[in-house]
C-alpha positions as MATLAB code, in Angstrom:
seq = 'MRLNKHISESGLCSRRQADAWIAAGRVTVNGARGELGTQVKPGDAVLVDGKPLPMRKSAVYIALHKPRGITSTTERHVPGNIIDFVGHPERIFPIGRLDKESEGLILLTSDGDIVNEVLREEHGHEKEYLVTVEPAVTANFLAMMAAGVRIGGEKTKPARVTRVDANRFRIVLTQGLNRQIRRMCSALGWRVRRLVRTRIMHIRLGDLPAGRWRDLTEAELKPLLAILAHGKKR';
ca = [
     -38.765   33.998  225.905;
     -36.246   32.457  228.299;
     -33.382   34.782  229.376;
     -30.605   32.661  228.039;
     -32.246   32.474  224.595;
     -32.836   36.229  224.665;
     -29.210   36.814  225.290;
     -27.916   34.481  222.693;
     -30.150   35.785  219.993;
     -28.590   39.205  220.460;
     -25.454   37.602  218.942;
     -23.457   38.231  222.140;
     -22.781   34.586  223.066;
     -24.166   31.100  222.846;
     -26.904   29.845  225.141;
     -24.517   27.705  227.144;
     -22.341   30.795  227.687;
     -25.423   32.839  228.719;
     -26.282   30.200  231.210;
     -22.860   30.500  232.778;
     -23.141   34.397  232.935;
     -26.648   34.109  234.571;
     -25.392   31.625  237.084;
     -22.529   33.736  237.882;
     -24.910   36.738  238.741;
     -23.653   38.871  235.809;
     -27.079   39.340  234.294;
     -29.919   41.548  235.451;
     -33.528   41.940  234.212;
     -35.184   45.308  235.021;
     -32.551   45.890  237.760;
     -33.025   42.430  239.577;
     -30.559   39.465  239.251;
     -31.524   37.211  236.437;
     -32.186   33.500  237.124;
     -31.814   30.575  234.778;
     -35.582   30.349  234.469;
     -36.306   34.070  234.182;
     -38.817   34.841  231.260;
     -38.077   38.095  229.273;
     -40.906   40.216  227.857;
     -40.774   42.847  225.225;
     -39.379   46.067  226.830;
     -37.595   44.350  229.584;
     -34.145   45.920  230.317;
     -31.427   42.995  230.215;
     -28.022   44.011  231.190;
     -24.847   41.894  231.198;
     -22.152   43.309  233.488;
     -24.149   46.490  233.576;
     -24.232   47.001  229.891;
     -27.221   46.544  227.525;
     -27.298   43.822  224.819;
     -26.209   44.642  221.355;
     -29.078   45.585  219.044;
     -30.758   42.376  217.831;
     -29.845   41.859  214.056;
     -32.034   40.233  211.416;
     -31.567   36.514  211.181;
     -29.268   35.214  208.497;
     -30.468   32.454  206.116;
     -28.055   31.441  203.304;
     -27.587   28.681  200.761;
     -24.151   27.294  200.262;
     -22.811   25.018  197.524;
     -20.495   22.973  199.709;
     -17.568   21.530  197.814;
     -16.071   18.156  198.496;
     -13.728   18.217  201.518;
     -15.537   20.546  203.729;
     -17.062   19.184  207.003;
     -20.522   20.208  208.113;
     -19.473   21.075  211.702;
     -19.519   24.096  213.888;
     -16.432   22.812  215.733;
     -13.743   25.424  214.759;
     -10.837   23.091  215.534;
     -11.917   20.617  212.851;
      -9.832   21.442  209.713;
     -11.971   22.436  206.751;
     -14.943   23.040  209.007;
     -17.956   24.743  207.258;
     -18.087   27.837  209.493;
     -14.435   28.962  208.782;
     -14.912   27.989  205.160;
     -17.883   30.381  204.710;
     -16.445   32.988  206.948;
     -19.732   34.783  207.436;
     -19.574   37.902  209.909;
     -22.594   36.462  211.882;
     -22.718   33.421  214.150;
     -24.298   30.802  211.866;
     -24.597   27.114  211.847;
     -25.740   24.445  209.193;
     -29.332   23.111  209.123;
     -28.448   19.471  208.976;
     -25.342   17.828  207.380;
     -23.776   16.924  204.218;
     -20.928   14.469  204.532;
     -17.318   15.449  203.724;
     -17.068   13.494  200.595;
     -20.356   14.886  199.189;
     -21.132   18.293  197.705;
     -24.138   20.497  196.775;
     -26.706   22.467  198.750;
     -26.624   23.058  202.469;
     -28.461   25.773  204.298;
     -26.976   27.745  207.087;
     -28.733   30.253  209.530;
     -28.277   32.265  212.672;
     -31.880   31.356  213.622;
     -31.740   28.417  216.029;
     -35.385   28.042  216.266;
     -35.857   26.982  212.634;
     -33.185   24.272  212.548;
     -35.187   21.721  214.592;
     -38.436   22.445  212.677;
     -36.790   21.963  209.357;
     -35.059   18.746  210.443;
     -38.103   17.117  212.199;
     -38.518   13.899  210.400;
     -42.177   13.706  210.664;
     -42.496   16.673  208.280;
     -41.174   14.599  205.534;
     -39.254   17.447  203.941;
     -37.724   16.344  200.579;
     -34.146   16.392  199.699;
     -32.910   15.593  196.225;
     -29.615   14.205  195.035;
     -27.821   13.570  191.848;
     -25.655   10.442  192.228;
     -22.845    9.010  190.032;
     -22.101    5.208  190.700;
     -20.275    2.382  189.283;
     -20.951   -0.067  187.837;
     -23.781    1.298  185.507;
     -27.247    1.507  187.161;
     -29.777   -1.175  186.241;
     -33.507   -1.269  186.431;
     -33.441   -3.646  189.404;
     -30.982   -1.503  191.182;
     -33.263    1.558  190.806;
     -36.219   -0.344  191.957;
     -34.416   -1.602  195.067;
     -33.254    1.966  195.952;
     -36.832    3.210  195.542;
     -38.463    0.468  197.672;
     -35.971    0.877  200.546;
     -32.728   -0.826  201.485;
     -31.842   -2.468  204.813;
     -28.866   -0.692  206.367;
     -27.710   -0.662  210.045;
     -30.612   -2.884  211.143;
     -33.380   -0.839  209.522;
     -34.946   -0.470  206.198;
     -34.864    2.946  204.637;
     -38.252    4.673  203.676;
     -39.391    4.442  200.109;
     -37.859    7.057  197.855;
     -38.386    8.470  194.355;
     -35.567    7.369  192.027;
     -35.116    8.046  188.393;
     -32.315    7.094  185.886;
     -30.304   10.138  184.464;
     -27.926    8.099  182.214;
     -25.856    4.983  182.321;
     -24.050    5.780  185.656;
     -26.223    8.545  187.184;
     -29.499    8.588  188.898;
     -31.608   11.084  190.934;
     -33.092   10.312  194.332;
     -35.436   12.180  196.505;
     -35.367   11.222  200.127;
     -37.720   12.197  203.094;
     -35.202   10.983  205.897;
     -31.728   11.764  206.756;
     -29.791    8.761  208.014;
     -26.060    9.243  208.335;
     -24.473    8.693  204.910;
     -27.681    7.116  203.814;
     -27.328    7.024  199.965;
     -23.714    5.830  200.162;
     -24.732    3.041  202.565;
     -27.830    2.022  200.472;
     -25.712    1.838  197.314;
     -22.955   -0.236  199.104;
     -25.468   -2.579  200.513;
     -26.535   -3.366  196.914;
     -23.028   -3.705  195.549;
     -22.638   -0.232  193.940;
     -19.969    2.401  194.647;
     -20.704    6.087  194.845;
     -18.297    8.074  192.669;
     -20.011   11.502  193.157;
     -22.967   12.724  195.165;
     -24.474   16.245  194.761;
     -27.477   17.513  196.683;
     -29.455   19.637  194.271;
     -32.541   20.501  196.386;
     -33.703   20.931  200.012;
     -37.437   21.221  200.068;
     -38.306   24.101  197.615;
     -34.821   25.532  197.638;
     -32.658   24.472  194.645;
     -28.937   24.665  194.094;
     -29.420   25.969  190.597;
     -26.235   27.462  189.042;
     -24.552   28.507  192.250;
     -20.855   27.727  191.850;
     -19.111   25.307  194.189;
     -17.668   27.158  197.175;
     -20.074   30.123  196.839;
     -23.015   31.091  199.049;
     -26.026   33.440  198.638;
     -28.735   34.837  200.776;
     -32.191   33.064  200.363;
     -34.615   34.986  198.444;
     -37.934   36.181  200.055;
     -39.773   33.629  198.087;
     -37.465   30.891  199.441;
     -37.634   32.249  202.985;
     -41.369   32.601  203.309;
     -42.194   28.847  203.508;
     -39.348   28.352  206.004;
     -40.798   30.994  208.333;
     -44.213   29.417  207.957;
     -42.673   26.168  209.170;
     -41.213   27.935  212.115;
     -44.590   29.686  212.953;
     -46.401   26.387  212.800;
     -43.820   24.826  215.196;
     -44.244   27.612  217.720;
     -48.054   27.116  217.626;
     -47.600   23.371  218.250;
];
């Protein structure tokens, strides 16, 4: 493992901050000055300013029911940012985004390795949404949403779409373009009144109240860790 990653995973700082400390000569590995490209093996003694790293804690994986008005950013200066909203004692960050006006399921973690693996588009991981629109949905509207809609110069991938009632439908996407569903609906002449993400892959929002979060269960976590292990092999 690279030295900067080893330091950041202790929870002491970010990788960028670790790079700065390494460059400043504040980090040693087995008594020798650490370099930016230094590889750390199990059992190596890594010190920062002569002090050992904190004991590495177990990674955090949580599911949040994000309410409308919260922004999916780690930038703490942004009012209503998701990190301050959750207030978790560990350093966590969201896996993907859910726009400010939307609500529902979003995952957060302290495990930086898993984020890219979950978000890799070629994996085709499903995300399901319950969408309320006006005017009422029509069969033609549902068919066009399912076939793909041209937005921003490209056509969206086919999706699974089902009617719920006069003004609501469910849609399952395997891609994550910025504000994709809102832009698809707008391109067809419909306005989104409410958008709730109800599922990411095998993890469901269920009856988790808006604004509350919970740790992922062992059954939910196992497939995520399998994705991470596959990514490391690749």
